[in-house]
C-alpha positions in Angstrom: 6.2 3.6 -20.9 8.3 2.6 -17.9 10.7 -0.2 -18.1 10.5 -2.3 -14.9 13.7 -3.0 -13.0 14.4 -6.7 -12.3 12.5 -8.1 -9.3 14.3 -9.8 -6.5 13.6 -13.4 -5.9 10.6 -13.6 -3.6 11.7 -12.8 0.0 15.3 -12.3 -1.1 17.2 -9.1 -0.4 19.6 -7.6 -3.0 23.2 -8.3 -2.0 24.2 -4.6 -1.5 21.2 -4.0 0.8 21.8 -7.2 2.7 25.4 -6.1 3.4 24.2 -2.6 4.4 21.7 -4.1 6.8 24.3 -6.4 8.4 26.5 -3.3 9.0 23.6 -1.5 10.6 23.0 -4.5 12.9 26.7 -4.3 13.9 27.0 -0.6 14.2 23.6 0.5 15.5 23.3 -1.8 18.5 21.1 -0.7 21.4 19.3 1.8 19.2 21.7 4.7 19.8 21.1 6.4 16.4 17.4 7.2 17.1 18.2 8.4 20.6 21.1 10.6 19.4 18.9 12.0 16.6 16.3 12.8 19.2 18.8 14.5 21.5 20.2 16.6 18.7 16.8 18.0 17.8 16.0 16.0 14.7 12.4 15.6 15.7 10.1 16.4 12.8 6.5 17.0 13.6 3.9 14.4 12.8 1.5 15.6 10.1 -2.0 14.5 9.4 -2.8 14.8 5.7 -6.4 14.7 4.7 -7.9 14.0 1.3 -11.4 14.2 -0.1 -11.9 11.4 -2.6 -15.0 10.9 -4.8 -16.2 7.6 -6.1 -18.2 7.3 -9.2 -19.4 3.8 -8.4 -22.0 3.1 -5.7 -25.3 4.5 -4.3 -25.5 8.2 -4.2 -27.0 8.1 -0.7 -24.1 6.2 0.8 -22.6 7.9 3.9 -19.0 9.2 3.9 -16.3 6.7 4.7 -13.3 7.7 6.7 -10.2 5.7 5.9 -6.9 6.0 7.8 -3.7 5.0 6.2 -0.2 4.7 7.6 3.0 3.1 6.2 6.7 2.6 6.7 6.8 2.4 10.5 10.4 1.0 10.4 10.4 0.1 14.1 14.1 -0.4 15.0 17.4 1.3 15.5 16.8 4.4 13.3 13.2 5.3 14.3 12.3 7.1 17.5 9.7 4.8 19.2 8.0 7.8 20.7 7.1 9.0 17.2 5.4 5.7 16.4 3.5 5.8 19.6 2.4 9.3 18.8 1.3 8.1 15.3 -0.8 5.3 16.8 -2.3 7.7 19.3 -3.3 10.1 16.5 -4.8 7.2 14.5 -6.8 6.2 17.6 -8.0 9.8 18.1 -9.1 10.0 14.5 -11.5 7.0 15.0 -11.6 6.0 11.3 -14.2 3.7 9.9 -11.4 1.7 8.3 -7.7 1.3 9.0 -5.2 0.4 6.2 -1.5 -0.2 6.8 1.1 -0.2 4.0 3.9 -2.3 5.3 7.5 -2.0 6.4 6.5 -2.3 10.0 10.1 -3.2 10.9 13.5 -2.4 9.5 16.0 -5.1 10.5 14.4 -7.3 13.2 11.0 -8.9 13.0 10.8 -9.0 16.8 10.2 -5.2 16.8 6.6 -6.0 15.8 6.1 -7.4 19.4 5.7 -3.9 20.9 4.3 -2.2 17.7 1.5 -4.6 16.9 -0.4 -4.1 20.2 -0.4 -0.3 19.6 -1.9 -0.7 16.2 -4.3 -3.3 17.4 -6.0 -0.9 19.8 -6.9 1.6 17.0 -10.7 1.4 16.6 -11.9 0.7 13.1 -15.3 -0.9 13.0 -15.2 -1.8 9.3 -11.8 -3.6 9.6 -8.1 -3.2 9.9 -6.1 -4.5 6.9 -2.4 -4.5 6.0 0.1 -5.5 3.3 3.7 -6.3 3.9 6.6 -4.2 2.7 10.0 -5.3 1.4 11.7 -4.9 4.8 9.0 -7.1 6.4 9.6 -9.9 3.8 13.4 -9.6 4.2 13.3 -10.0 7.9 10.6 -12.4 8.9 7.3 -12.1 7.0 5.6 -15.1 8.7 6.4 -13.8 12.2 5.1 -10.4 11.3 1.9 -11.7 9.7 1.1 -13.8 12.8 1.7 -10.9 15.1 -0.6 -8.6 13.1 -3.3 -11.3 12.8 -3.1 -11.8 16.6 -4.2 -8.2 17.3 -7.0 -8.2 14.7 -5.2 -6.8 11.7 -5.8 -8.9 8.6 -3.0 -9.2 6.0 -4.4 -9.1 2.5 -1.8 -10.9 0.4 -3.2 -10.9 -3.1 -6.7 -11.0 -1.7 -9.6 -8.7 -1.2 -12.5 -8.1 1.2 -15.9 -6.5 0.5 -17.0 -4.0 3.1 -20.3 -4.5 4.9 -23.4 -2.4 4.2 -23.8 0.5 3.7 -20.4 0.4 2.1 -20.9 -2.9 0.3 -20.1 -1.3 -3.0 -16.5 -1.0 -1.9 -13.8 -3.7 -2.0 -10.3 -3.5 -0.3 -7.8 -5.2 -2.5 -4.4 -6.0 -1.1 -1.4 -6.5 -3.4 1.9 -8.2 -2.5 5.1 -6.2 -2.7 6.6 -5.6 -6.1 10.2 -5.9 -5.0 10.2 -8.8 -2.6 6.9 -10.6 -2.9 4.8 -12.3 -5.5 2.2 -9.8 -6.5 -0.8 -11.2 -8.3 -3.2 -8.5 -9.5 -5.8 -10.8 -11.0 -6.1 -12.6 -7.6 -6.1 -9.4 -5.6 -8.9 -7.9 -7.8 -10.9 -11.1 -8.3 -14.6 -10.6 -7.8 -14.1 -6.9 -6.9 -16.9 -5.6 -9.2 -17.6 -2.3 -7.5 -15.4 0.5 -6.2 -11.8 -0.7 -5.6 -9.5 0.6 -2.9 -6.1 -0.9 -3.6 -3.7 -1.3 -0.7 -0.1 -1.8 -1.8 3.4 -1.0 -0.5 5.1 0.8 -3.3 4.3 2.8 -6.4 6.0 0.1 -8.4 2.9 -2.0 -7.8 1.3 0.1 -10.5 3.3 -2.1 -12.9 1.6 -5.2 -11.5 -1.8 -3.6 -11.9 -0.9 -2.9 -15.6 -3.7 -0.5 -16.2 -6.4 -2.3 -14.2 -9.1 0.0 -12.9 -9.0 1.2 -9.3 -10.8 4.1 -7.6 -8.2 4.8 -4.9 -4.7 3.3 -4.4 -2.7 3.9 -1.2 1.0 3.1 -0.8 4.2 4.3 0.8 7.8 2.9 0.5 9.4 6.1 -0.9 9.7 8.1 2.4 9.4 11.1 0.1 13.2 10.6 -0.3 13.5 10.8 3.6 16.1 13.6 2.9 14.7 16.0 0.3 15.1 19.5 -1.0 13.0 22.3 0.3 10.8 21.8 -2.7 10.3 18.1 -1.9 12.6 16.6 -4.5 14.4 13.5 -3.1 18.2 13.4 -3.0 17.9 9.7 -3.3 14.9 7.7 -4.6 13.8 4.6 -2.9 14.6 1.2 -4.4 12.4 0.2 -7.3 10.9 1.7 -10.4 8.5 4.6 -10.2 9.7 5.7 -6.7 10.9 9.0 -8.1 8.0 9.5 -10.5 5.5 9.0 -7.7 7.5 10.1 -4.8 4.9 11.7 -2.6 1.4 13.2 -2.7 -1.7 12.7 -4.8 -1.9 11.7 -8.5 -4.8 11.4 -11.0 -4.4 8.3 -13.1 -5.3 8.0 -16.8 -8.3 5.8 -16.0 -9.6 8.3 -13.5 -8.5 6.7 -10.3 -6.6 8.4 -7.5 -3.1 7.4 -6.2 -2.0 8.6 -2.9 1.7 8.1 -1.9 2.6 8.7 1.7 6.0 9.6 2.9 5.5 7.3 5.8 6.5 7.5 9.4 9.9 6.0 10.2 13.5 6.2 9.1 15.6 3.7 7.2 19.4 3.5 7.3 19.8 7.1 8.6 17.9 8.3 11.7 16.8 11.6 10.2 14.2 13.1 8.0 14.7 16.4 6.2 11.8 18.1 4.3 9.9 14.9 4.5 8.0 15.0 7.8 6.3 11.8 9.0 2.7 11.6 8.2 -0.5 9.6 8.4 -3.3 9.9 5.8 -7.0 10.4 6.3 -9.3 10.0 3.3 -12.9 11.1 3.4 -14.6 9.0 0.7 -18.0 9.9 -0.8 -19.9 8.6 -3.7 -20.8 11.3 -6.2 -20.4 12.0 -9.9 -16.8 13.2 -10.5 -16.6 16.4 -12.5 -14.0 16.6 -15.2 -10.7 17.7 -13.7 -12.0 17.5 -10.2 -9.1 16.3 -8.0 -10.8 16.8 -4.7 -9.3 18.8 -1.8 -6.1 18.0 0.2 -5.5 19.2 3.7 -2.6 19.2 6.2 -3.3 19.6 9.9 -1.0 19.3 12.9 -1.3 16.0 14.8 -1.7 17.8 18.1 -5.0 19.4 16.8 -6.5 16.1 15.5 -8.5 15.3 18.6 -10.0 18.8 18.8 -10.6 18.8 15.0 -12.6 15.6 15.1 
């Protein structure tokens, strides 16, 4: 049993991190860290990680559903904007049925969403584009970021859910507010979601808010995979919040049979480098079929440059 860490007051940043961010604002003016990192060759390749996910709820003749997920853009001083443009291009090329975004769109300045939101808004997703906010979004201008996302057709699901239209009407998208900085309300997020549940959340710690509630697939980020990790993927420093080390990256089968996928995200926070934690976007192919005991599905990793040809 995990013992939760104390939450921050809604929207309030812990004192140490508030001081660290103020120092970054002072020292990282004009975005030189990301440019220097790029010049020095710290340019990890964007990965496209694909998962097959089986639902045990819904009509057996339902077509496959392609869900794209991206998280932790961290637009700002420490993230190369060309990487974020490449990620949006790759998401556009994938042409998913549904686009889900896991928050932390900015690092220190909400105005960074001004150039990022239009890029995300052009990604085609006929069944909808939905987002939740991350702790950095809430610490640096949540209302402004929400308005900017909504303006380009991305709906923020803050403790709310949406049912997909036919032939996917057996699936609900349930958005949960951030564990650390928000006011997560799992009963509200899941209210009326009687069929298959895809839970969109920012951090693994939101599992504590769900408190064992059933879900079929949960998608989150926040951890960055440590951002700097060993060759085996172990983080040298775990992200703020409980469960960030236990569910650091990858795919997990939960006790109730649901699947948790934790993305290492895209951008950089505090330091403008990633090591053994290459930026990634997630593509899930979801089908409705009886799940055999112990069947975890298949995971794939492909190079972003091959996505257009692959699709």
